[in-house]
Phi, psi and omega in degrees: 000132184278184179293153168261124184239116181243117179298143181255329172215172180290332187254336189200142168098139173212145173263131184250128176228172181087019179215140175255108186289345178278351182271172175281109184276144176285160176299326179296317179295317178299318178295322177297318180294318179296320177297319179295322178297316179296325181284324191242348172077323177224128179245135180245120178251117180260166173056044177252135176252101190236142168266167173304325179293321176298317180303311181294317182297318178297315180301321183295340178292348183249002178145173177299147176289134174261107182292151184300127177293333175228097182288146175284171183271013191256013174076201183099167175303152183298337180282345186251129170267122185260121176254108185243107188225149176239319175232086193277000185301126176079008183271358172115321179288342178272046172212150182292126184204158164253158187280130167058037178286355174281002175258160182294328179230086178300158181297149173297315183208164175232140178245120189246141177212125176270126182252348171215132186242148167291165182294335177209147177088188177090016177295165172236137175255147180232148182226140179276119176278346165297308183297323179297316179295313185293339179278350177286155175292155178305326181293316179289325175302312182297322177298311184290328182303330185263008188253154168236160183223154177270131174245138189220140181284343195303313186296310183290322181291322179300319177295317182296319179293315182299326182267004177081014180270352177218141175254014181293153173272120187301314183297320180294318179292327177295326176288319181290326183236073180292162179305146181232160177253137172226152174300147174293328175236122177261155170259116183302129187291343181253327182260338183078001180278153180268142182219141172297141183224054172230145179213152190293335182284329190235335185278121187261318184195160176275130181293131175086359179255157174291163179302317183294317179296315181298314180298320181298311183290316181295321178299318178297313182293320178298318178291321181300321183292348181278359184301125181301337180295341181268000199248157171228137177244128182247124172272129185272152156220174187280005176244024181242138171237137177243131179246117181245146173273108186288348182280337188225016177225162165233163178218164189214116178274115189284120189268061184247033181220159180227023175238166188294136176226127180239124179239138174255131178236128173243131182251148180245134179295000000 
């Protein structure tokens, strides 16, 4: 019997049942999950009992693990980035972003699991960058199709250092992770669909444009991606895993809690 796949919104997200992620999965099941990810962009698996080792092993079925380019200060296995927050307002995850786009090869996907929850709040929202691109007028699509943008680690890393979530040396990391260029619109390598690929945490400017022109277009695109029609909101419990396609989605950790919340993230190359 195959997976049960239930769509969560018209544009993004599906809940997957009928599979135990802690078990040894067949190649057929892994292929079904990958197909579902390509179709729905974000997959939600409920009622899973997982250890950190299970989390890592499941992620490896989809490709090599991409270790965090900037590890947090909160420990954990090297494959897991631990986000341990109590008052997350302004710390960076509460802005629409894709993971690690300041690197030359951002991860294909991220697998998220919350292991400690506040008594209320702490949901994560996800947005389809396919839907965001497709909602633009043909004229703006054609404009964006030909552009590239600079992505830089400085803004997100500065916040992490200031809030005590990273002990990295900013100057050293800036040398290790110099600014990179990515298309403003990417063509997904597996689906062929076009997706916006700019985000407020890492995208600094449009290549070849003046500062004023770049700021104008990026401000418009950043605001455009916030449209609720593109979004899915996931309420967490400690038996849920979310698998997102980092190439065609953004996510936003809702900063509506003041108690400890611990999330584990494993990224796939």
